[in-house]
ZARO-768527 format. One line per 5 residues: number of its first residue (from 1); their letters; for each residue x, y, z of N, C-alpha, C. Coordinates in Angstrom, 1 decimal. Example, Ala and Ser with C-alpha at 12.3 -4.5 7.8 and 13.67 -1.06 7.14 Angstrom:
2
1> AS> 13.2 -5.7 7.8 12.3 -4.5 7.8 13.2 -3.3 7.8 ~ 12.8 -2.2 7.1 13.7 -1.1 7.1 12.9 0.0 7.9
// end
This chain:
223
1> MKLIP> 102.0 50.7 34.8 100.9 50.9 35.2 99.9 50.3 36.0 ~ 99.4 50.8 36.6 98.7 50.3 37.6 96.9 50.3 37.2 ~ 96.5 49.1 37.2 94.9 48.5 36.9 94.4 49.1 38.1 ~ 93.1 49.6 37.5 91.9 50.1 38.6 91.0 49.2 39.1 ~ 91.1 48.5 40.5 90.3 47.3 40.4 89.0 47.4 40.3
6> SAVLF> 88.4 46.4 40.1 86.8 46.6 39.6 85.8 47.2 41.1 ~ 86.3 47.0 42.0 85.0 47.2 43.2 85.2 49.1 42.5 ~ 86.5 49.5 42.5 86.4 50.9 42.3 85.6 51.4 41.4 ~ 85.8 50.5 40.2 85.0 51.0 38.8 83.6 50.8 39.2 ~ 83.0 49.4 40.2 81.6 49.8 40.2 81.2 50.9 41.2
11> VASVL> 82.1 51.1 42.5 81.7 52.4 43.3 81.4 54.0 42.3 ~ 82.3 53.9 41.4 82.1 55.6 40.7 81.0 55.0 39.4 ~ 80.4 54.1 39.4 79.4 53.7 38.7 78.2 54.2 39.3 ~ 78.2 53.7 40.1 77.0 53.9 41.3 76.8 55.5 41.5 ~ 78.2 56.2 41.5 78.0 57.4 42.5 78.0 58.3 41.3
16> CPAAW> 78.6 58.3 39.8 78.8 58.7 38.9 78.2 58.5 37.8 ~ 76.5 58.0 38.1 76.7 57.4 36.2 76.4 58.4 34.7 ~ 76.6 59.4 35.3 76.5 60.4 33.9 78.2 59.7 33.7 ~ 79.0 59.8 34.2 80.1 59.3 34.3 80.7 58.2 33.1 ~ 80.1 57.6 34.1 80.2 56.0 33.5 79.3 56.1 32.1
21> ASAQA> 78.1 56.9 32.2 77.4 56.6 30.6 78.5 57.1 29.6 ~ 78.9 58.2 29.7 79.4 59.0 28.7 81.4 58.0 28.6 ~ 81.4 57.1 29.6 82.9 56.2 29.2 82.1 55.3 28.2 ~ 80.8 54.8 28.5 80.8 53.7 27.9 80.0 53.6 26.1 ~ 79.8 55.5 26.5 79.7 56.1 24.8 80.8 56.3 23.8
26> QEPAS> 81.8 56.3 24.7 83.4 56.0 24.0 83.8 55.1 23.7 ~ 82.9 53.7 24.2 83.5 52.2 23.5 83.1 52.3 22.1 ~ 83.9 51.7 21.2 83.5 51.3 20.1 82.0 50.5 20.2 ~ 81.2 51.1 18.9 79.7 50.1 19.2 79.5 48.5 18.3 ~ 79.0 47.5 18.6 78.9 47.1 17.7 78.6 46.6 16.3
31> TEAKA> 79.6 46.1 15.5 78.5 46.1 14.1 77.4 45.7 14.3 ~ 76.5 45.4 13.5 74.7 45.0 13.1 75.1 45.2 11.4 ~ 74.7 44.3 11.2 74.2 44.2 10.1 73.2 45.0 9.0 ~ 73.4 45.8 8.4 72.7 46.5 7.9 71.2 45.4 6.8 ~ 70.1 46.2 7.0 68.7 45.8 6.8 69.0 45.9 5.0
36> SPAPK> 69.2 44.9 4.4 69.0 44.8 2.7 67.6 45.4 2.1 ~ 68.2 46.1 1.4 66.8 46.8 0.8 65.5 46.1 0.4 ~ 64.7 46.6 0.5 63.1 45.9 -0.1 63.5 45.7 -2.0 ~ 63.0 44.4 -2.2 62.7 44.0 -3.4 62.3 44.8 -4.6 ~ 62.3 45.2 -5.7 61.9 45.5 -6.5 61.0 45.2 -6.7
41> IGVVD> 59.1 45.5 -7.1 58.6 44.3 -7.8 57.9 45.1 -8.9 ~ 57.8 44.2 -10.0 56.9 44.8 -11.0 56.0 43.2 -11.5 ~ 54.8 44.1 -12.2 54.1 42.8 -13.0 53.9 43.0 -14.3 ~ 53.2 41.9 -14.9 52.9 41.9 -16.8 51.9 41.2 -16.2 ~ 50.9 41.6 -17.4 49.7 41.0 -18.1 49.8 40.3 -19.0
46> FVKVV> 49.7 38.8 -18.6 50.6 37.9 -20.2 49.0 37.7 -21.1 ~ 47.8 37.8 -20.6 47.0 37.7 -21.8 46.7 38.8 -22.4 ~ 47.7 40.2 -22.6 47.7 41.2 -23.3 49.4 41.1 -24.1 ~ 50.2 40.5 -23.5 51.3 40.3 -24.1 51.1 39.1 -25.2 ~ 50.5 37.8 -24.6 50.1 36.9 -26.2 49.3 37.5 -26.9
51> EAYPR> 48.3 38.0 -26.5 47.2 38.4 -27.7 48.4 39.6 -28.5 ~ 49.2 40.1 -28.0 49.7 41.1 -28.9 51.3 40.4 -30.0 ~ 51.8 39.1 -29.7 52.8 38.8 -29.7 52.7 37.8 -30.6 ~ 53.7 38.6 -32.3 52.9 37.8 -33.6 53.6 36.4 -33.3 ~ 55.0 36.2 -32.5 54.8 33.8 -33.1 53.5 33.7 -32.2
56> AIEER> 52.6 34.2 -31.2 51.7 33.5 -30.9 50.7 33.2 -31.7 ~ 50.4 35.0 -32.1 49.0 35.1 -33.5 49.2 34.3 -34.8 ~ 50.7 33.8 -35.1 51.1 32.9 -35.9 50.4 31.5 -36.0 ~ 50.7 31.0 -34.3 50.6 29.3 -34.0 48.9 29.5 -33.7 ~ 48.9 30.4 -33.3 47.3 30.6 -32.6 46.9 30.5 -33.8
61> TKIEE> 47.1 30.9 -35.0 46.4 31.0 -36.6 46.0 29.7 -36.8 ~ 47.5 28.8 -36.7 47.7 27.2 -37.7 46.6 26.4 -37.2 ~ 46.6 26.4 -35.6 46.2 25.3 -34.6 44.4 25.8 -35.0 ~ 44.4 27.0 -35.2 42.3 27.2 -35.8 42.6 26.2 -36.8 ~ 43.5 26.8 -37.9 43.2 26.1 -39.3 42.9 24.5 -39.0
66> MRKQQ> 43.8 23.9 -38.3 44.3 22.6 -38.0 42.9 22.2 -37.7 ~ 42.3 23.0 -36.7 40.8 22.6 -36.1 39.9 22.8 -36.8 ~ 39.7 23.7 -37.7 38.7 23.3 -39.0 38.8 22.4 -39.9 ~ 40.1 22.0 -40.1 40.1 21.0 -40.9 39.5 19.6 -40.2 ~ 39.8 19.4 -38.8 39.3 18.3 -38.2 37.8 18.4 -38.3
71> RAALE> 37.5 19.5 -38.0 35.4 19.7 -38.0 35.3 19.4 -39.4 ~ 35.8 20.2 -40.3 35.3 19.3 -41.9 35.2 18.1 -42.1 ~ 36.6 17.3 -41.9 36.5 16.1 -41.9 35.8 14.7 -41.1 ~ 34.9 15.3 -39.7 34.4 15.2 -39.0 33.1 15.3 -39.7 ~ 32.4 16.2 -40.4 31.6 16.8 -40.1 30.9 15.5 -41.6
76> AELKK> 31.8 15.3 -42.7 32.0 14.6 -43.4 31.8 13.2 -43.2 ~ 32.2 12.6 -42.3 32.0 11.0 -42.0 30.0 11.5 -41.5 ~ 29.6 12.3 -40.2 28.6 12.4 -40.0 27.6 12.7 -41.1 ~ 28.0 13.1 -42.1 26.9 13.0 -43.2 26.7 11.6 -43.6 ~ 27.9 10.8 -44.2 27.8 9.3 -44.4 27.1 9.1 -43.5
81> GRELE> 27.0 9.0 -42.6 26.8 8.4 -41.5 24.7 8.2 -41.6 ~ 24.3 9.6 -42.0 23.0 10.1 -42.2 22.8 9.4 -43.0 ~ 23.5 9.3 -44.4 23.1 8.8 -45.7 22.9 7.4 -44.9 ~ 23.8 6.9 -44.5 23.1 5.6 -43.9 22.0 5.2 -43.3 ~ 21.9 5.8 -42.7 20.2 5.9 -41.9 19.9 6.3 -42.7
86> MKLED> 19.2 6.7 -43.6 18.2 7.0 -44.6 18.2 5.7 -45.3 ~ 19.5 5.5 -45.7 19.2 3.8 -46.8 18.8 2.8 -45.9 ~ 18.7 3.0 -44.3 18.2 1.7 -43.5 16.8 1.8 -43.6 ~ 16.4 2.8 -43.2 15.0 3.1 -43.2 14.3 2.6 -44.6 ~ 15.0 2.5 -45.6 14.2 2.2 -47.3 14.3 0.4 -46.9
91> LQRGT> 14.3 -0.3 -46.6 14.9 -1.2 -46.4 14.1 -1.8 -44.9 ~ 13.8 -3.5 -45.8 13.0 -4.4 -44.8 13.6 -4.6 -43.4 ~ 12.9 -4.4 -42.7 13.3 -5.1 -41.2 13.5 -6.4 -41.6 ~ 14.5 -7.4 -41.3 15.2 -9.0 -40.7 15.4 -9.5 -42.3 ~ 15.0 -8.5 -43.0 16.6 -9.4 -44.7 17.6 -8.8 -44.5
96> PAHDM> 18.3 -9.8 -45.0 20.0 -9.7 -45.4 20.5 -8.2 -45.8 ~ 19.7 -7.4 -46.1 20.5 -6.1 -46.6 20.0 -5.2 -45.5 ~ 18.8 -5.9 -45.2 18.7 -4.9 -43.8 19.9 -5.1 -42.4 ~ 20.2 -6.5 -42.7 21.3 -6.5 -41.5 22.7 -6.1 -41.7 ~ 22.8 -6.3 -43.3 24.2 -5.6 -43.5 24.2 -3.7 -43.5
101> KLHEL> 23.4 -3.3 -43.5 23.3 -1.7 -43.6 23.0 -1.5 -42.3 ~ 22.7 -2.1 -41.7 22.7 -2.1 -39.7 24.3 -1.7 -39.5 ~ 24.6 -3.3 -40.0 26.0 -3.7 -39.3 27.1 -2.4 -39.9 ~ 26.6 -2.1 -41.1 27.6 -0.9 -42.1 27.8 0.2 -41.1 ~ 26.1 0.6 -40.5 26.0 2.0 -40.1 26.2 1.7 -38.9
106> RLKKQ> 26.4 1.0 -37.7 27.2 0.8 -36.8 29.2 1.0 -36.8 ~ 29.3 0.3 -37.7 30.5 0.5 -37.3 31.3 2.1 -37.9 ~ 30.4 2.4 -38.7 30.4 4.0 -39.0 30.5 4.9 -37.9 ~ 29.7 4.4 -37.3 29.7 4.8 -36.2 31.0 5.5 -34.9 ~ 31.2 4.1 -35.2 32.4 3.7 -34.1 34.0 4.2 -35.0
111> DIEGL> 33.7 4.4 -35.9 34.7 4.7 -36.9 34.9 6.5 -36.4 ~ 33.7 7.1 -36.3 33.5 8.4 -36.1 33.7 9.0 -35.0 ~ 33.8 8.1 -33.7 34.0 8.1 -32.5 34.9 7.9 -32.2 ~ 35.7 6.8 -32.6 37.1 7.5 -32.5 38.0 8.7 -33.7 ~ 37.3 8.9 -34.5 37.7 9.7 -34.9 38.1 10.9 -34.2
116> EQIFD> 36.7 11.3 -33.7 36.9 12.1 -32.7 37.8 12.3 -31.4 ~ 37.9 11.3 -31.0 38.9 10.9 -29.7 40.1 11.7 -30.6 ~ 41.1 11.2 -31.5 42.2 11.2 -32.5 42.5 12.5 -32.3 ~ 41.0 13.4 -33.3 41.4 14.6 -33.4 41.4 15.4 -32.2 ~ 40.5 15.0 -31.2 40.6 16.0 -29.6 41.9 16.0 -28.9
121> RDWRR> 42.2 14.7 -29.4 44.1 14.8 -28.6 45.0 15.1 -29.2 ~ 44.9 15.2 -30.6 45.9 15.6 -31.4 45.8 17.4 -31.5 ~ 44.4 17.8 -31.0 44.2 19.3 -30.7 44.8 19.8 -29.5 ~ 44.7 18.5 -28.6 44.9 19.0 -26.8 46.8 19.2 -26.9 ~ 47.1 18.1 -27.8 48.6 18.7 -28.0 49.2 19.5 -28.3
126> KIDEF> 48.2 20.2 -29.5 48.9 21.2 -30.1 48.8 22.5 -29.1 ~ 47.7 22.3 -28.6 47.3 23.6 -27.3 48.3 23.4 -26.6 ~ 49.0 22.2 -26.1 49.9 22.1 -25.0 51.5 22.7 -25.5 ~ 51.5 22.0 -26.4 53.0 22.7 -27.6 52.7 24.2 -27.6 ~ 52.0 24.7 -28.0 51.6 26.2 -28.1 52.1 26.6 -26.5
131> YNAIY> 51.4 26.4 -25.8 51.8 27.5 -24.4 52.8 27.0 -23.8 ~ 53.2 25.8 -23.8 55.2 25.5 -23.7 55.9 26.4 -24.2 ~ 55.6 26.8 -25.5 56.6 27.3 -26.4 56.5 28.7 -26.5 ~ 55.4 29.3 -26.1 55.0 30.5 -25.7 55.4 31.4 -24.5 ~ 54.9 30.5 -23.6 55.1 30.5 -22.1 56.8 30.8 -21.7
136> GDLER> 57.6 29.5 -22.7 58.7 29.8 -22.9 59.6 31.0 -23.3 ~ 59.3 31.8 -24.0 59.4 32.9 -25.2 58.7 34.0 -23.6 ~ 58.1 33.7 -23.3 57.4 34.7 -22.0 58.5 35.1 -20.9 ~ 58.9 33.9 -20.4 59.8 33.4 -19.7 61.1 34.6 -19.9 ~ 61.6 34.4 -21.0 62.7 34.7 -21.4 62.8 36.5 -21.1
141> AVAIV> 61.6 36.8 -22.1 61.5 38.1 -22.2 61.5 38.7 -21.5 ~ 60.4 38.5 -20.0 60.2 38.9 -18.9 61.9 38.9 -18.5 ~ 62.1 38.0 -17.9 63.5 37.6 -17.2 64.5 39.1 -18.0 ~ 64.9 39.6 -19.5 65.4 40.2 -19.8 64.8 42.0 -19.3 ~ 63.0 42.1 -19.4 62.7 43.5 -19.5 62.9 43.8 -17.8
146> AKERG> 63.0 42.5 -16.6 63.1 43.0 -15.2 64.9 43.0 -15.0 ~ 65.5 42.7 -15.5 66.9 42.7 -15.2 67.2 44.5 -15.7 ~ 66.6 44.1 -16.8 67.2 45.9 -17.5 66.6 47.1 -16.6 ~ 65.3 46.6 -16.5 64.3 47.8 -15.3 65.1 47.7 -14.0 ~ 66.3 46.9 -13.5 66.2 46.7 -12.0 65.4 46.1 -10.8
151> VQIVL> 64.1 44.9 -11.5 63.5 44.4 -10.6 63.9 43.5 -10.7 ~ 63.7 42.5 -9.3 63.7 41.3 -8.7 62.2 40.5 -8.6 ~ 61.3 40.7 -8.4 60.3 40.0 -8.5 59.5 40.1 -9.3 ~ 58.8 39.8 -10.2 57.9 39.7 -11.3 56.9 38.7 -10.8 ~ 55.2 39.7 -10.8 54.1 38.5 -10.8 53.2 39.0 -11.6
156> RAHPQ> 52.2 37.9 -11.9 51.1 38.0 -12.9 49.7 38.6 -12.4 ~ 50.0 39.7 -13.4 48.5 40.7 -13.2 47.5 40.3 -14.0 ~ 46.3 40.0 -13.6 45.2 39.2 -14.4 44.4 40.5 -15.0 ~ 43.9 40.5 -15.9 43.3 41.8 -16.7 41.9 42.0 -16.0 ~ 40.9 43.4 -15.9 39.9 43.6 -15.6 38.9 42.9 -16.0
161> LDGES> 37.7 42.5 -15.2 36.9 41.1 -15.3 35.1 42.0 -15.9 ~ 36.2 43.1 -16.7 34.0 43.5 -17.1 34.2 42.9 -18.5 ~ 32.6 42.7 -18.0 31.7 41.0 -19.3 32.3 40.3 -18.9 ~ 32.7 39.8 -18.0 33.2 38.5 -17.5 32.1 38.0 -17.2 ~ 31.5 36.8 -17.7 30.8 35.9 -16.7 30.9 35.4 -15.2
166> TENRA> 29.7 34.9 -14.4 29.7 35.2 -13.2 31.2 34.0 -12.9 ~ 30.6 32.6 -13.8 31.3 31.8 -13.7 33.5 31.8 -13.7 ~ 33.7 32.8 -14.9 34.8 33.1 -15.1 35.8 34.0 -14.1 ~ 34.4 35.2 -13.3 34.7 36.3 -12.7 35.5 35.1 -11.3 ~ 34.4 34.0 -10.5 35.2 33.7 -9.6 36.6 32.8 -9.8
171> RVFEA> 36.8 32.7 -10.9 37.9 31.4 -11.2 39.4 32.6 -11.3 ~ 38.5 33.9 -11.7 39.8 34.6 -12.1 40.1 35.7 -10.4 ~ 39.6 36.0 -9.8 39.3 35.8 -8.1 40.0 35.0 -7.4 ~ 39.5 33.8 -8.1 40.7 32.5 -6.9 41.8 32.6 -7.2 ~ 42.4 32.7 -8.7 43.7 32.2 -8.7 44.8 34.0 -8.7
176> RMVWF> 43.9 35.1 -8.8 44.5 36.1 -8.8 45.4 36.3 -7.6 ~ 46.7 36.9 -7.6 48.1 37.1 -6.8 48.1 38.6 -7.0 ~ 47.8 39.6 -7.9 48.1 41.1 -7.6 46.3 41.5 -7.6 ~ 45.9 42.2 -6.6 45.0 42.8 -6.5 44.8 44.2 -6.9 ~ 46.2 45.0 -6.3 46.6 46.6 -7.1 47.3 46.8 -7.3
181> SSPEI> 47.3 47.2 -8.6 49.2 47.8 -8.8 49.1 48.9 -9.5 ~ 50.5 49.8 -9.2 50.5 51.0 -10.0 50.9 50.8 -11.2 ~ 50.5 51.9 -12.0 51.1 51.5 -13.3 52.7 51.7 -13.8 ~ 53.4 52.3 -12.2 54.1 52.6 -12.5 55.2 51.3 -12.3 ~ 55.1 50.0 -11.7 55.4 48.7 -12.0 55.0 47.9 -12.9
186> DLTPF> 54.3 48.8 -13.9 53.2 47.7 -14.7 54.8 47.4 -16.1 ~ 55.4 46.3 -16.5 56.0 45.9 -17.2 55.8 45.3 -18.7 ~ 54.1 45.1 -18.9 53.4 44.9 -19.9 53.9 45.2 -20.8 ~ 54.3 46.6 -21.3 54.3 47.3 -22.6 56.0 47.1 -23.2 ~ 56.8 46.9 -21.9 58.1 46.7 -22.7 58.5 45.4 -22.8
191> VIKLL> 57.6 44.1 -22.2 57.9 42.6 -22.2 57.2 42.9 -23.9 ~ 55.8 43.4 -24.0 55.5 43.6 -25.6 56.3 43.9 -26.4 ~ 56.8 45.0 -26.2 57.6 45.7 -27.2 58.8 44.9 -27.8 ~ 59.4 44.1 -26.7 60.9 43.3 -26.6 60.1 42.2 -27.7 ~ 59.2 41.3 -27.3 58.9 40.4 -28.2 58.1 41.3 -29.7
196> QVPLP> 58.1 42.1 -30.0 58.1 42.3 -31.4 59.0 41.9 -32.4 ~ 59.4 41.3 -32.0 61.3 41.1 -33.0 61.7 40.2 -32.3 ~ 62.2 38.7 -32.9 63.1 37.7 -32.7 63.6 37.8 -31.4 ~ 63.6 36.8 -30.3 64.5 37.2 -29.1 65.9 36.9 -29.4 ~ 66.4 37.3 -28.8 68.3 36.6 -29.1 68.3 35.7 -28.5
201> AEPKA> 69.5 34.6 -29.6 69.9 33.0 -29.3 70.4 33.3 -27.7 ~ 69.6 31.9 -26.8 69.8 31.9 -25.6 71.2 31.3 -26.0 ~ 72.3 31.7 -24.2 73.6 31.7 -24.9 74.2 30.3 -24.4 ~ 74.8 29.3 -25.0 75.3 27.9 -24.7 76.0 28.5 -23.4 ~ 75.9 26.8 -22.6 76.5 26.6 -21.4 78.4 26.7 -22.1
206> ENAKP> 79.2 27.1 -21.2 80.5 27.3 -21.3 81.0 26.0 -20.3 ~ 82.0 25.7 -20.9 83.3 24.5 -20.5 81.9 23.4 -20.5 ~ 81.0 23.1 -21.5 80.3 22.0 -21.6 81.4 20.8 -21.7 ~ 81.1 19.8 -20.5 81.4 18.0 -21.3 81.6 17.8 -22.3 ~ 82.5 16.9 -23.1 81.8 16.3 -24.0 81.2 15.1 -24.0
211> VVETK> 79.8 14.7 -24.8 79.2 13.6 -24.2 79.9 12.2 -24.7 ~ 80.1 11.4 -23.7 81.3 10.2 -24.4 80.2 9.1 -24.3 ~ 80.4 8.7 -25.4 79.2 7.1 -26.4 80.1 6.4 -25.3 ~ 79.2 5.7 -24.6 79.9 4.4 -23.7 79.0 2.9 -24.5 ~ 79.8 1.9 -24.4 79.5 0.5 -25.0 79.9 -0.3 -24.0
216> PGKSG> 79.2 -1.2 -23.5 79.2 -1.7 -22.6 80.0 -3.0 -22.9 ~ 80.8 -3.3 -21.9 82.1 -4.3 -21.8 81.6 -5.7 -21.4 ~ 82.5 -6.6 -20.9 82.1 -8.0 -20.3 82.3 -7.5 -19.2 ~ 82.5 -6.6 -18.3 82.3 -5.9 -16.8 81.5 -5.2 -16.8 ~ 80.8 -4.6 -18.3 80.0 -3.5 -17.9 80.3 -2.2 -18.0
221> EPR> 81.9 -1.7 -17.6 82.3 -0.5 -18.2 82.3 -0.6 -19.2 ~ 82.6 1.1 -20.0 82.4 1.6 -21.3 83.9 1.2 -22.0 ~ 83.7 1.1 -23.2 85.3 0.6 -23.8 85.9 2.3 -24.9
// end
């Protein structure tokens, strides 16, 4: 079979552009990667979810009760301090009795300040533990709902700001990620419904390597 010289092909492309274009169209087109579909997005109002979550309600009630007991204990100590102040007023200044009572009052004030700091730290620790546990549950629940409904991205939707103070409105506006969402992509009701019953146990990691206790030997290697 004789090959057509390239010069002849060039002349043919100049003289018969339509035929040349037809020949090119018959050539197989290069395969191009298809554009991936856009991810499906959902939103969740976590304030509504926490307010309706039974475990969150129970744990919040415990924290509020603990805080109430702390305030009652602190008020009892403050009452003792006020009683010391009243007794101090009845004593003559400069006398040993007055000085002793003044010293006792100062110690009581230090005790009250220390007790208040302890209560505040304990309360803040409980709050941190509360949010870590509750948001851990919410993270699992959102993942379950998103997978069931074919959602790839879930964003946080903030509640409406009706009746909020100017300061709170400014904070929410600054932190807001979703400024508008249609009801069709709102996953909040589905997450609330899922959390009305205990979440399924998390699957254990398969093929987990056993933990080997090591003791240092002479060379520092495990025996």
